[in-house]
N, C-alpha and C positions, 0 to 999 in steps of 0.2 A: 424590684430591689429599691428600697427606700433610701433616699439620700438626704442628708441633713445640710449639706453644704456643697455648692458647685463653684469651683474656683477656676478662673481663667489662668492661662500660662503666666501672664504678668503678675498674678497674685500668688505665685509660688512663694513669694517672700512671707506668706502667712506662716510661718514658723515651724518650729521643731521643738522637741523637748524630751522628756526624761523618764527614766526608770531608776529606782534605787535611791531616791531622796528620802531622808528620814524625818518627814514631817516638817521641813523647814518652811517658815512663813514670812520671815523678814527679808524683803528684797535685797537689802544691801549685804546680807550674810549668805546669799545663795551662791553655791559653787556649781556652775553649769556642768563642769566635768563629772560631778557626782550624780547629776540628774539626767543627763541626756541619753544615755545608752538604753535602747529598747525600741519597741514598735509602738507607734502612736497614730491615732485617728485625729484629724484636725476638725475643729468646730468653732463656731462663733458663740456657742452656748457653754456655760459652766457645767450643766448637767449632762452626763454621758448618755449614749444610746448603745444599742447592740454592737458587738465587735465588727459586724459585717455591714453596718449601716452608714458608715462614713463614705465620703467620695474622694478624700485625699488621705494618704497614709505616708508616714515617714518611718524609716528604719535607720537608727544610729547604732554603729558598732563601736566596740572598745578600741579598735585599731584606727579610728577616726575616718571611717568611710560612712557614706550615707546613701540611701536610696529614697526616691519619692515615687509614689504610685498615685496617679490621678485617673480616676475611673468614672465613666458614665455608662449609659446603656449601650452605646455603640462606639465610643472612643476610649482608647486606653493609652495613657502616656506614662512613660517610665524615664526617670532621671537617675544618674549616678554621679557621685562626686566625693569630695572630702570636706571635713569641717575642723574648726579649731575653737577653743573656748578660752575666755579670759574673764575671770570673776563670774558675773551673772550674764555675760554676753556670749552669743554663739555667732560665729561667722562661717560661711560655707560657700563653695564654688562647685557648680555642676560641670562635669567635663563630657557628658554624653546624654543625648536625648533621643528617645524612640517614640514614634506614634503609630498606633495600629487603629484601623477602623473596620467595623463589621459591615460587609456589603454582600448581599445574596447569601447570608448566613456563614460567610467565610471571612477570616481575618485578612486584612490587606495592610501590608507594611508600607505606610505612605510617607514616612519622614524619618530620617536618621541623621543626627548631627554629632560629629566628633569634636567640634570646636569648643573651646572653653566658653561657657554661657552662664548667665545669671549668678553673679557674685552677690550674695544676699546676707542678711543677718537679722537678729532680734535680741531683745533683752528679756530675761526671765524675771517676772515680778512676784510669782508665787509658785511653790512647788511642793507636791506631796508624792507619795509612791505611785499614785494613780492619775495625777493631773498636774499639768503645768499651765500657768497663765503667763502669757508673754505679750509684748508689744513690738510693733515695727511701724514703718511709715504709713501702713494701711489701717492701723488701729490696733485693737486688742483681740486676741484669739486664745484658744485653749487646745492643749494636746491631752488626749485621754488615752491611757494605757490600754492596749489590746493584746490578745494572746498571739496573734499572727496576722499576716496579710490575708485578706479574704479568700475563702476557698474557691470563689468563682474567678479569681485572677488566673490567667493562663501562664504557667511557669515558663512556657516557651518564649514569651515576650521579654523576660528578664534573664534569659540564659546567658552565660558568660561568653565573651568574645573568644574566638580561636584564631590561630594563625593560618593563613591560606597555604596549604601544602597539597601535594597530590592526594594524600590520604584524606584530608578534611574536605576537599572539594569533590572527590569522587562520589558518584551516586546519582540517583534520579531526582531532578529538581522540578517542581511544578511552578509555573510562571503565574504569580498571583496578581501583580499590578505593575504599572509603570508610572512614575511621578516626575514632576518638574518643579524645581524650586524657583519661586518668583519673589519680588520684593514684598509681596503681601503674604507669603507663606508657601503652601504646597498645593499643587494642582495635580490630580491623579486620575488614572483610568484603571478600572478593574478588568480582569481578563475573564472571558465567558467560560472557558473550560481550562482551568489551570493545568491539569495533567496533560492535556493534549497540546498545550501551548508551550510546554517547558522543554527540557533537554536532559539526556542521560550522559554523564561523564564517566566513561568506562576506563578500566586500567590500561596503561600503556598509551594513553592519549587518544584512544578511539572514542567515537561518539555514536549515539543512537537516539531515537525519539527526539530529535533536535529541532522541532518546529520553530522554537524561538530563534535559533541561529539562521535557519533558512529564511524566515521572515525578515530578520535584521539584514541579512546579506542582500535580499531582494531590494529592500528599501535603500540600502547603501549604493547598490548598482544603479538604481533609478536616480538617486540624489546626485550621483557623479556623472549622470548622462551616459553610463556605460551600456544601458539597454533602453529601448524606446518605451514611451508611455504605452501601457496596455499589454506589454509583454510579461510573460511569466517565466519562472525558472523551475527546473528539476535538479535536485542534488542527490547524489548517492552518498550515504554516510561513510562509505569506504574512502571517500575523498575529503572527509572532514576530520580535523584533529584539534586537540587542545593541549596547552601547557599552562603552568601556573607558577608565579613567583609572588611579587607584590601585585602583579596584574594577572588577569586571566586572558590568555591569547587564544582566539579561535581562528581557524584557517580553513580555506576551501581551495583545492587544487584543480577542480574541474566542475563545470556545470553546463546544463543545456538551456537554451533560450527558446521559447515558443509561445503558444497561446493555450488557454484553458477554456473549454466550452462551458455552457451553463450547466451541463450534466457532470462537470468535474473531470472531463477527459482532456489530458494534456497532449498537444500536438507539437512535437519538437521541430525546430527550424534550423538550429545550428548548435554545435558543441563548442564550448570555449575552454581552452586550456591555457591559462595565463603563463607567461615566462616564469614568474614566481607566484606561489600561491597567494591568494587574497587573504590578508590577515587583519584582524582587528584586535587591539588591546583594550580590554575593559578593566578599569580600576575596580579592585575589590573594596568597595566602600564599607561593607560590613559583612561579618561572617560569624555565625554561631553554629552550634550543633543542628539547629533547626532552620535558620534563615540565612540567605545570602543576598546581598544587594550589589549589583554591578552597575558601573557608570560609564557612559560613553556619549559621543555626539549622536543625536537622533535626527535623521533627515526628515522624518514625518512631522516633527514639530519645530525643526530649525533651531534646536538648542540642545544643550547637554541634558540627558535624561538619566533616571535611576530606575533600574529594573529589579524588582523584588521577587525572590524565589523562596519557596518553602520546600524543605526536603520531603520527598514522597514517603508516605507512611507505610506503603506496601512494597513488596519486592517488584522491581520493574519487569514488565512482561516483554515479549518479543516485539519487534517493530518492523515495518516494511523496509525494504532495501533502499527506498528513496521516497522523498516527499516533495510537495510543491507548495508554493505560496502565491497568492494573488489577491484580487480585490473583491472576490465573490462573497455572497452573504454567508457562505458556509466556512469562511476562513477560520481555522482552528484558534488562532490567537487574536480574534477581533477585540478591539478596545471599545469599552462602553462605559457609561455612567461617569461622565466627567464631573468631578466635584471640585469646588473651590473652598479650601480651608484657610481662613484668614488668621494670621497671628495678630490678634487684637493688641 
C-alpha cells in the first residue's frame, strides 16, 4: 500500500476541506461551508494520487460532523468530532479517538479516548471541486477529493457506539488485548489465543467459556492475599454471573483452591464459599456492535487496566463445566508482546 504522507497524531491539524466548490480561487471570497462537505485525502502535494494511496482521510458531513482516518501498514487511528465554519476558516474538535494495531495478524484495540481532544483549525486559501489548499500552524497542505474511505479500512474500527444493555453485551467475546495508559501513551499486551481467553455472556446472567473472568478472579484473590502464592483455583460457571448497567458486574459465589501439576492436573485443597459472592464492577469504557472495552484495577500491573474484547464471529460452542487458571506456560490468556506506543 503506497502512502504519500505519514502524519503523527500531533499533526492532525493538517487540515480538512471541501466538496462542492464552484471553481473559487480568491482566498478572501471562499465560503468554507460551501466547500468542506465530502471525503478527502490529505497531502503536502498539489498533484493528487490514487484514491486509496493517501494515509490520512477526512470525512465532513452536512450536519457538521467529521471523521478522521489515519492509516499505516499496522496502525489504524480513527477520530470523530464536530466542526464549524466562518468565512474561509474551519474550526473543529474531536470528541473520540480509537487506535488499533495489527499484531499476529489480528487487530488489537489498544487505545480508546472519550475525552474532548485536539481542538484545531485551518484557513482555506484555494478551493475547487476536487482540491482545497489550506494553511495552519504546521504549514501548507492539500485536500484532494476521493470517492470514499479506502476499501482496506476495517469498518468494524469505526462502528457506532451502542449503549450497554443485557442485549448488546450478551454473546461470546474474544479477549484480544489489555492495555495501560501512561503519561507517554499506551502500553499493551496482546493475548495468545483470544477465543480461549475470552468469555461468553449468556441470557439470564449466566456465563460460559469465561477464562478471562477466572484469570482476573485469580489475580484479584492473589493481590488481596486471599490465596497463597503458587495456589491455583477452579471455578464452576454455575457459580458465576453477570449484570450490566453503566458497569458490567461479574460475580463468583464459590471456588476451590489447590495446585496444578505440570501436566495440567488440578488437585483441590479446600472449597471457599464467601458470605457474599465476590463481585467486581468493570467500567464499560467503550462498546460497539463489534468491540467492548472494560476497565478495572489490575493487580498484575498495579494500576487501572483496559481489557479489549472482540465479538466472536462464530456461534459459541459448548464449554467445560469448570476451568482453572495458573502461571503455567499453557495458560489460555497469557499476555505477550509488550509494546510501548508513545504519543509524540
